Steps between C-alpha positions, in 0.01 A plus 500: 500500500508368858697665778764229459730548200625208292852579377729323257867566580758443226844480660849385404620217729397354834725641769571161659650381171664815358554762772483863392345828608215487249427138587500575873247781448284276282497223762424748778198637314374150420502430874374837626237615249226249594472659846428830320210356299701411190494138385815395318573273209853522365730392218880470513778306333589217733474136594178308578585543869400867478132410518537333841750757629251778426206330663346421162489865392789523252531281191827438314447565128842360399833401648756778541748303287258464209577695185373856475252417225342222703474719811331781309258264330418322823428814701246602238349149490471473878353850520228397257426189706467695823281758329273230360454365851426846643565847362690707761388843619853635460826378346820599682826462309845498660737416213467648153641199314226269629226764492544582130379163360168539686398804296141457384431201726307690767286728289401815688614377841701781667874449535722616783869508413738445794815681383787339690770673299620590149579154367685622191720742697579243768602242241714762325685573820577128528661477156213431258554628146327803352269292277377304801437822691301653214282190467436490873417871511254459212329208670482693827338799333243270339403353837519809719299731273206259510465510878191647662701580811869468581654418839858613562717453808612863529464848355838443336357210300183699429719756325674230294169343400367838390803645322659188348188299416245772434251387765268781607559609858129490585503119484808449722466416870792467743475195725820399684651156529391277785654271757370242745617692805427219746743272311788747537416652841622197693535482874872425493792709620776626272750289693292184457457566129876540458565182694264300277669637188853453631572873492729683746336664802759773545514668158274761333312306233362632172272302269408541134280264297497574127526334163866529400464725196651843435192716559481375860813695596683212669833617358455836672403331825814286503716805432311686776618244754857616435381841626294363791778288645719810547273611785329168583786250464303192606202550265369195310272509195312195372365517144232242419391418148598341171573650161747535213733733692577254779854413389582864422376612840707238680805616307420860596486405867844340477645789299385748766641286781152463654486124555449552875233764445283383210359154435278369221240265643348388169132416485328526839179294528188704551426345838846608626469866398324614821797373704749682281312828530465450875872429541609818323548842654419667169380385158630686193330539161762662270305498171626729223209477251145373432382436855125545522462408865735235637320232700816437700452843660168413660608145583787645702274752672247228579780309673581811704826579321554851355594518134718756323407567136638701211279783366400295195151442358240408759743415782466837680120477479508170687710612797517881527161534679648290780828695512676720242832377645433164334557663160863562406585832331621335178625180347865406453739330738601818687140592591420138586810464714449828681133434566559149629784611725290786639215260573723245675665774708170663597553819302203411279199434723307191393154388616468234768405140433148563630459809282614308193262207546204719597552713189513192278185356657305824460594565137611178327341200670315266261145600603580872477633478145247240379217733603647775281539262205141382538382861493679559167335187357158629601581837352598336168174306492295811574681689223424237235 
C-alpha cells in the first residue's frame, strides 16, 4: 500500500441538500482528508448535483425521495461499481442504514465506523414506535460489530457504543467534531453583525440553534427565560431551527408572556450562522438527552462567542477544557435560568472572544481533526 490512502466514504445526505450534523461532518471530512493523505470517494442519497458540489468526489446512489428498497439496492449496486473500478484501502461508514447493504461487497477491506449517535434511541425520542426502534437497533448492531475501528465524537458516545452495542473498547477512538474556524471567526464587530441581522444594539442577546424536538431541551430554555428576565429584564433569546415542536413552542412562549423576550427564527441558512453567533452575547445548548458532541458548541466558540451547555453526553467534554464555567450544574429551567442570568450579570466568568476562537482553532479546526481521522484509518489498515 502506498503512503496515500484511498478511502470510500458511505454517508447519508449531502449537507448542501439536507443539512444535519452528520452530513456536515461528512462534508467536512470529504474536503479536509485529502490534505492528510487520504483520497476520498463517497456515496450519499441525493440529487445528481452532488457530484459537482463535492468536486467530483461524492456520487449520489439514489434520490432521497426514492423508496427505501430502491435506496438500499442502489447503495449496494453503486458500491460494487466503485469497487470494480478500484478497491479502496479502507471503507468508512457514517450511517448504519446505508452501510448495511454493502456487507460482503468489499471483501477483507478494513472498515472504520463513524458513530455519530445511537440512531434507534434518537428516533425513539422523536416518537418512533417500539418495533421501528428494535429494527434500527438490530441493524446498527450488525454494522457496528463488523468495524475494524470505530470513531466516536466523545467519551460519552464511546460508552454508549460499548455498553449498548457490544463494541469492544479496544477498537474505539475518540475524535471530536470539527469546524471551519476561518468561516466563523469573521472580522466583524458584534454591533455590525446585529445591524445586518436587524437585531437591537442595546439588549443582551442569547442565541440557540437546534432541531425543534424534545431531546434538545428547548422547552426548558423557554421556561428559563421567565427566570432570566427577573434579573435581566431586557434579555432577548433567538431560537433558530425547524422541527415538529415549532407550533407548541410558539404557544409556550405566548403562555409564559415571553413574546418580547423569545423569538423563533425558523431555519437559518448556513451562510448566515456566523453572523448570528457573532451577534450574540452567549449561545445556549440546553440538550436533555443523547448529545454526543454538539457542533453548535464549537461553531459558537469559533465565532468568538461563549456557549453555555447542560452537563449532558459529550457537551462538557467539548467546552470544559476551555472553562468549567461554560458547563451548567444541571439541566432544567431553574438551572438554565440561573446560569444564564449569572453569566449575563458577570457572576459566572466566561472566556473572552479571543480565547474562544483560539481554543476552537487549536482543537477543532478541520485540519486538526482530519489528521486524527486519517491516523485511525491507517491504524485500521495496519490491524487488518
